[in-house]
GULO-644947 format. One line per 3 residues: their letters; for each residue x, y, z of C-alpha. Coordinates in steps of 0.02 Angstrom, whole numbers. Layout:
<sites>
A	X,Y,Z ~ ...
</sites>
This chain:
<sites>
XXX	2757,3974,5858 ~ 2564,3991,5904 ~ 2532,4156,5974
XXX	2376,4127,6065 ~ 2343,4131,6243 ~ 2357,3939,6350
XXX	2209,3906,6441 ~ 2264,3941,6630 ~ 2269,3827,6763
XXX	2172,3843,6911 ~ 2239,3956,7025 ~ 2332,4059,6908
XXX	2348,4222,6889 ~ 2350,4333,6732 ~ 2502,4456,6728
XXX	2467,4636,6714 ~ 2438,4666,6530 ~ 2368,4508,6504
XXX	2198,4556,6602 ~ 2215,4744,6541 ~ 2180,4647,6378
XXX	2046,4559,6445 ~ 1956,4716,6522 ~ 1943,4795,6374
XXX	1821,4705,6285 ~ 1739,4654,6458 ~ 1698,4840,6467
XXX	1650,4865,6285 ~ 1527,4735,6324 ~ 1477,4818,6477
XXX	1483,4995,6393 ~ 1336,4924,6270 ~ 1228,4834,6397
XXX	1220,5006,6482 ~ 1224,5103,6347 ~ 1084,5030,6272
XXX	954,5061,6441 ~ 955,5242,6420 ~ 1008,5281,6192
XXX	834,5237,6165 ~ 732,5368,6271 ~ 798,5526,6146
XXX	756,5433,5999 ~ 623,5338,6028 ~ 491,5480,5988
XXX	560,5492,5790 ~ 571,5306,5784 ~ 386,5279,5838
XXX	332,5423,5725 ~ 416,5328,5600 ~ 376,5163,5630
XXX	201,5218,5660 ~ 185,5170,5833 ~ 191,5302,5959
XXX	55,5225,6051 ~ 187,5078,6085 ~ 330,5157,6100
XXX	352,5117,6284 ~ 365,4918,6234 ~ 522,4958,6165
XXX	590,5009,6336 ~ 480,4885,6439 ~ 530,4742,6325
XXX	738,4752,6373 ~ 710,4795,6540 ~ 612,4630,6557
XXX	726,4528,6478 ~ 896,4586,6537 ~ 809,4604,6730
XXX	748,4433,6718 ~ 902,4359,6630 ~ 1029,4396,6759
XXX	1040,4290,6880 ~ 1008,4146,6757 ~ 1180,4200,6681
XXX	1245,4202,6835 ~ 1187,4024,6891 ~ 1258,3957,6733
XXX	1410,4023,6723 ~ 1456,3935,6908 ~ 1400,3778,6794
XXX	1463,3800,6619 ~ 1591,3944,6652 ~ 1615,4122,6606
XXX	1691,4126,6438 ~ 1547,4024,6357 ~ 1406,4099,6434
XXX	1498,4293,6407 ~ 1538,4269,6223 ~ 1344,4167,6211
XXX	1273,4342,6284 ~ 1382,4460,6151 ~ 1317,4351,5996
XXX	1130,4370,6072 ~ 1141,4559,6101 ~ 1235,4575,5940
XXX	1071,4485,5834 ~ 959,4581,5933 ~ 1048,4759,5894
XXX	1042,4703,5696 ~ 872,4651,5692 ~ 807,4825,5784
XXX	906,4928,5658 ~ 825,4843,5526 ~ 626,4834,5604
XXX	473,4901,5512 ~ 376,4911,5637 ~ 357,4970,5832
XXX	296,4755,5874 ~ 439,4717,5772 ~ 556,4841,5882
XXX	490,4764,6045 ~ 542,4597,5994 ~ 702,4660,5951
XXX	731,4752,6114 ~ 676,4573,6200 ~ 814,4504,6119
XXX	956,4631,6164 ~ 893,4624,6356 ~ 922,4424,6315
XXX	1102,4466,6298 ~ 1135,4631,6405 ~ 1082,4548,6571
XXX	1248,4429,6553 ~ 1361,4599,6502 ~ 1351,4674,6639
XXX	1346,4531,6765 ~ 1461,4413,6707 ~ 1606,4546,6665
XXX	1619,4568,6849 ~ 1600,4411,6884 ~ 1753,4372,6776
XXX	1873,4517,6851 ~ 1835,4399,7007 ~ 1903,4257,6925
XXX	2062,4336,6840 ~ 2110,4482,6973 ~ 2170,4452,7137
XXX	2067,4511,7282 ~ 2194,4668,7351 ~ 2164,4719,7166
XXX	1997,4672,7118 ~ 1915,4816,7185 ~ 2027,4947,7098
XXX	1980,4847,6920 ~ 1789,4840,6950 ~ 1805,5019,6987
XXX	1834,5062,6818 ~ 1716,4945,6755 ~ 1593,5051,6867
XXX	1655,5228,6782 ~ 1583,5125,6603 ~ 1431,5124,6677
XXX	1428,5278,6745 ~ 1477,5372,6593 ~ 1377,5263,6443
XXX	1226,5291,6556 ~ 1255,5477,6518 ~ 1346,5480,6335
XXX	1185,5375,6291 ~ 1046,5513,6287 ~ 1145,5629,6195
XXX	1209,5479,6063 ~ 1044,5441,6046 ~ 999,5614,6018
XXX	1107,5662,5887 ~ 1079,5488,5786 ~ 879,5522,5792
XXX	913,5720,5740 ~ 1013,5641,5577 ~ 891,5613,5440
XXX	1023,5495,5341 ~ 1176,5393,5361 ~ 1269,5295,5259
XXX	1093,5263,5171 ~ 1015,5214,5318 ~ 886,5318,5440
XXX	999,5402,5566 ~ 877,5344,5683 ~ 946,5156,5648
XXX	1131,5204,5699 ~ 1061,5189,5879 ~ 1075,4999,5863
XXX	1183,4972,5712 ~ 1331,5076,5820 ~ 1301,4919,5932
XXX	1378,4813,5787 ~ 1572,4870,5787 ~ 1586,4901,5970
XXX	1507,4707,5986 ~ 1631,4636,5870 ~ 1761,4695,5954
XXX	1719,4644,6119 ~ 1701,4473,6057 ~ 1869,4470,5945
XXX	1960,4511,6109 ~ 1855,4390,6230 ~ 1880,4252,6104
XXX	2055,4283,6087 ~ 2117,4318,6238 ~ 2012,4258,6398
XXX	2057,4103,6418 ~ 1982,4024,6580 ~ 2013,3842,6657
XXX	1861,3722,6570 ~ 1736,3712,6676 ~ 1548,3599,6699
XXX	1505,3549,6877 ~ 1380,3415,6874 ~ 1224,3505,6939
XXX	1050,3512,6908 ~ 981,3671,6829 ~ 837,3768,6925
XXX	698,3765,6779 ~ 569,3764,6932 ~ 658,3929,6988
XXX	697,4006,6827 ~ 501,3993,6779 ~ 473,4063,6956
XXX	571,4209,6951 ~ 524,4245,6767 ~ 320,4231,6842
XXX	345,4367,6978 ~ 455,4476,6902 ~ 395,4512,6718
XXX	224,4583,6824 ~ 300,4681,6914 ~ 413,4770,6789
XXX	263,4778,6652 ~ 163,4874,6802 ~ 314,4980,6858
XXX	318,5025,6661 ~ 140,5026,6607 ~ 57,5079,6790
XXX	45,5253,6743 ~ -44,5230,6578 ~ -149,5092,6640
XXX	-196,5171,6826 ~ -113,5075,6967 ~ -286,5021,7023
XXX	-338,4966,6860 ~ -393,4763,6822 ~ -231,4761,6726
XXX	-118,4828,6861 ~ -201,4737,7013 ~ -185,4569,6918
XXX	-5,4606,6888 ~ 17,4641,7066 ~ -61,4461,7115
XXX	55,4344,6996 ~ 206,4465,7048 ~ 169,4388,7203
XXX	129,4241,7180 ~ 287,4199,7074 ~ 398,4257,7218
XXX	323,4134,7342 ~ 319,4015,7212 ~ 495,4051,7190
XXX	544,4059,7364 ~ 481,3868,7373 ~ 566,3822,7208
XXX	738,3875,7286 ~ 722,3791,7461 ~ 668,3647,7379
XXX	819,3644,7232 ~ 953,3694,7396 ~ 1119,3690,7345
XXX	1085,3710,7130 ~ 934,3816,7178 ~ 957,3995,7055
XXX	979,4089,7201 ~ 1025,3984,7356 ~ 932,4040,7509
XXX	1068,3985,7605 ~ 1174,4152,7546 ~ 1045,4243,7638
XXX	1116,4187,7793 ~ 1275,4270,7763 ~ 1242,4467,7853
XXX	1356,4538,7726 ~ 1292,4472,7568 ~ 1109,4479,7652
XXX	1118,4679,7699 ~ 1205,4710,7524 ~ 1083,4664,7452
XXX	948,4744,7533 ~ 1063,4901,7508 ~ 1074,4870,7360
XXX	882,4866,7317 ~ 852,5045,7393 ~ 1014,5129,7329
XXX	929,5079,7161 ~ 767,5124,7207 ~ 812,5311,7295
XXX	977,5321,7185 ~ 896,5288,7005 ~ 727,5367,7018
XXX	824,5540,7110 ~ 949,5540,6929 ~ 803,5525,6845
XXX	731,5673,6907 ~ 891,5782,6864 ~ 859,5760,6673
XXX	658,5808,6698 ~ 706,5950,6819 ~ 836,6008,6624
XXX	705,5973,6513 ~ 537,6011,6597 ~ 581,6185,6695
XXX	743,6250,6606 ~ 685,6207,6447 ~ 848,6121,6389
XXX	815,5974,6228 ~ 861,5798,6278 ~ 1023,5789,6198
XXX	1075,5959,6296 ~ 1007,5891,6463 ~ 1110,5729,6431
XXX	1299,5849,6396 ~ 1244,5927,6582 ~ 1225,5774,6648
XXX	1421,5725,6626 ~ 1444,5821,6781 ~ 1390,5658,6851
XXX	1509,5562,6764 ~ 1634,5658,6828 ~ 1576,5618,6999
XXX	1555,5410,6973 ~ 1728,5415,6908 ~ 1809,5495,7050
XXX	1695,5390,7173 ~ 1739,5217,7095 ~ 1917,5256,7068
XXX	1935,5315,7246 ~ 1835,5177,7305 ~ 1929,5048,7207
XXX	2104,5131,7249 ~ 2070,5129,7449 ~ 1982,4953,7466
XXX	2133,4873,7345 ~ 2252,4951,7475 ~ 2177,4918,7629
XXX	2051,4780,7609 ~ 1906,4892,7694 ~ 1754,4943,7619
XXX	1608,4980,7756 ~ 1649,5176,7755 ~ 1612,5193,7567
XXX	1435,5126,7557 ~ 1391,5233,7728 ~ 1497,5397,7655
XXX	1410,5357,7494 ~ 1227,5361,7556 ~ 1266,5498,7648
XXX	1312,5598,7505 ~ 1165,5536,7405 ~ 1058,5582,7566
XXX	1133,5761,7571 ~ 1123,5788,7381 ~ 929,5732,7380
XXX	904,5852,7508 ~ 1012,6014,7430 ~ 898,5971,7281
XXX	746,5943,7354 ~ 763,6132,7430 ~ 853,6239,7312
XXX	791,6172,7113 ~ 651,6300,7075 ~ 621,6404,6902
XXX	748,6546,6928 ~ 892,6431,6978 ~ 1049,6431,6891
XXX	1104,6282,6795 ~ 1287,6281,6886 ~ 1167,6194,7019
XXX	1093,6055,6960 ~ 1294,6024,6878 ~ 1352,6036,7046
XXX	1232,5921,7147 ~ 1242,5782,6996 ~ 1435,5774,7043
XXX	1384,5724,7221 ~ 1258,5590,7134 ~ 1374,5528,7048
XXX	1503,5532,7196 ~ 1393,5432,7303 ~ 1360,5317,7165
XXX	1520,5276,7145 ~ 1559,5241,7319 ~ 1402,5115,7329
XXX	1385,5013,7166 ~ 1572,4954,7152 ~ 1605,4907,7361
XXX	1444,4815,7382 ~ 1463,4715,7220 ~ 1635,4684,7282
XXX	1554,4633,7457 ~ 1419,4525,7382 ~ 1566,4417,7297
XXX	1689,4392,7440 ~ 1542,4344,7534 ~ 1516,4184,7457
XXX	1618,4019,7419 ~ 1695,4034,7248 ~ 1596,3896,7163
XXX	1455,4056,7186 ~ 1559,4195,7135 ~ 1433,4211,6971
XXX	1273,4181,7105 ~ 1353,4335,7207 ~ 1384,4440,7053
XXX	1227,4422,6969 ~ 1113,4440,7135 ~ 1203,4617,7167
XXX	1143,4672,6973 ~ 1002,4598,6994 ~ 929,4681,7160
XXX	1001,4853,7092 ~ 927,4835,6917 ~ 764,4782,7019
XXX	783,4955,7138 ~ 806,5045,6979 ~ 660,4994,6880
XXX	538,5037,7046 ~ 609,5189,7081 ~ 630,5267,6903
XXX	427,5210,6871 ~ 372,5255,7060 ~ 439,5421,7049
XXX	419,5493,6874 ~ 228,5438,6925 ~ 231,5546,7076
XXX	321,5674,6993 ~ 178,5704,6878 ~ 39,5673,6990
XXX	98,5789,7108 ~ 134,5922,6985 ~ -31,5888,6926
XXX	-109,5964,7097 ~ 54,6087,7126 ~ -4,6177,6951
XXX	-173,6182,6980 ~ -141,6280,7126 ~ -39,6402,7035
XXX	-171,6421,6901 ~ -278,6469,7030 ~ -149,6618,7115
XXX	-113,6679,6961 ~ -292,6708,6920 ~ -294,6835,7034
XXX	-137,6917,6979 ~ -169,7089,6861 ~ -3,7069,6752
XXX	-58,6882,6709 ~ -238,6931,6673 ~ -169,7036,6545
XXX	-55,6931,6454 ~ -205,6794,6447 ~ -329,6924,6388
XXX	-205,7006,6245 ~ -275,6975,6076 ~ -109,6945,5994
XXX	-55,6823,6139 ~ -229,6712,6090 ~ -198,6740,5884
XXX	-3,6643,5912 ~ 1,6483,5855 ~ 158,6451,5979
XXX	-1,6460,6098 ~ -129,6360,6038 ~ -73,6189,6149
XXX	-68,6318,6291 ~ -233,6380,6275 ~ -297,6191,6249
XXX	-206,6144,6423 ~ -309,6279,6493 ~ -481,6223,6440
XXX	-431,6032,6480 ~ -370,6087,6655 ~ -191,6008,6741
XXX	-220,5821,6746 ~ -65,5682,6719 ~ -163,5654,6541
XXX	-154,5825,6499 ~ 23,5834,6569 ~ 89,5696,6447
XXX	132,5806,6287 ~ 260,5954,6356 ~ 329,5980,6212
XXX	258,6154,6174 ~ 286,6210,6351 ~ 435,6343,6316
XXX	390,6371,6144 ~ 242,6453,6231 ~ 214,6617,6315
XXX	348,6634,6480 ~ 242,6732,6577 ~ 74,6613,6544
XXX	195,6453,6564 ~ 257,6521,6737 ~ 133,6410,6831
XXX	156,6263,6768 ~ 353,6233,6757 ~ 336,6321,6948
XXX	221,6178,6969 ~ 350,6054,6894 ~ 503,6106,6996
XXX	379,6108,7154 ~ 348,5917,7114 ~ 511,5870,7063
XXX	576,5963,7229 ~ 435,5835,7344 ~ 503,5685,7245
XXX	694,5724,7279 ~ 654,5750,7473 ~ 553,5568,7443
XXX	723,5495,7369 ~ 818,5568,7519 ~ 685,5483,7641
XXX	746,5315,7537 ~ 935,5321,7540 ~ 925,5373,7711
XXX	851,5229,7744 ~ 1001,5123,7663 ~ 1113,5257,7751
XXX	1058,5181,7933 ~ 1062,5000,7869 ~ 1219,5018,7804
XXX	1290,5033,7979 ~ 1238,4848,8010 ~ 1374,4796,7865
XXX	1485,4683,7966 ~ 1652,4777,8003 ~ 1776,4677,7948
XXX	1903,4683,7814 ~ 1885,4592,7632 ~ 1938,4428,7603
XXX	1948,4329,7451 ~ 1890,4144,7485 ~ 1967,4078,7358
XXX	2136,4128,7430 ~ 2067,4066,7605 ~ 2023,3865,7536
XXX	2196,3865,7448 ~ 2305,3918,7610 ~ 2191,3824,7707
XXX	2284,3674,7794 ~ 2195,3521,7824 ~ 2190,3441,8010
X	2284,3286,8031
</sites>
């Protein structure tokens, strides 16, 4: 007798064991998607040097970000038409093809193309995993299961820099350059996910007779690509440069065309505008975007502080962020279990944004050059907890606020707005960091110029002759600016007395950024009170139980 899992009849719920088996495959896919957002960050310098393309290194990150963000809503809509399983399998295969290509490249231009292919697959892995859980798990248990997925997201985000740094620091593994395993590691994990989903995920066949919104897809691509491009490259181009203004103009034009296209498309639109008339859907989308800006931008500052101010390596900073994982595990699982038992979700975005705001304020007021490492470690716990309280409940709220036929759109829209917010927040806050740092360091250097002890060290011939201080003295000649701060690899090997104004300047700049992030999360906190105060109800169950009038 065949042991293959039969196709489920519509409305049939999987057993607990079947659900857990499918979850393993889905969680492996989500792990890959979120891991590859961060694993390259600590290895890209090594990769770029090996491929003689240091000036092109940013494009490897930008290509992945653009294709993963743009493809997310496309996967959501197409899965509502053609079904989740074929789209999810396709996403894994595309991601694996991109990973194999990325590990085999011989130039940075090739790597950027390969990362773009990876991103095309990654866009479906995150959104469709949560959508499939919405298909196979009843609402009363869905929050609990999705809480585990959010934990995987947090864990992989923290492990990425650690794993990437470890591979990049190894010259050869099984006959390949160590950095190539940053991409090859995806192959066994992805194949395992592919096998589990192929063998055990059997959903009712779906092919809704509906037009595909090609104009909407083209318009959203026109809108998002230039905006993400300027968010990633604007600091090096200059925010007022011709290239930046061209991107602004194309982005605005794309947004206008997208709204026109979606209004004309009506029910078959990529993201139907009618969904935003639902208060829960509209407010949750706005919250995902605002929280993405404030939260992901703030999270980017903790590793920056640990490396620029405290002198930790990227790998050490990644290990320090394990406390963030502890927080997100607690927040996600607590929120999931509570929502599953009570059906009440509104309190978690309120509490989560409050915790994020408090953590950002504390970070902005307490982190300095001499602050103990336990302080950012503890702050990271609360950042993770706030993230866990926000992400999963808001995704769930968007799922159940749309008709069952739009489940894919509802889930992918949550991921889309969060990704957009994260991209904007990270780019803006890092730009703000270096702009503020240049001013703070310049002020610090002026103050140090009148300090006798500082001047005596500065004039010491032995200090000037030390090769470790060569780049520091070049910095003194050029002055503090955005360009001179592009390379800070010498900062913690140079004389600590002379570099003190620089590390203090970075610490003060990070404080300003964190207080700005706190203002955004405070705005999200206030908006979260507008969420409808009612229990979540499953639209599929409601439709099934409805009795037609006679």
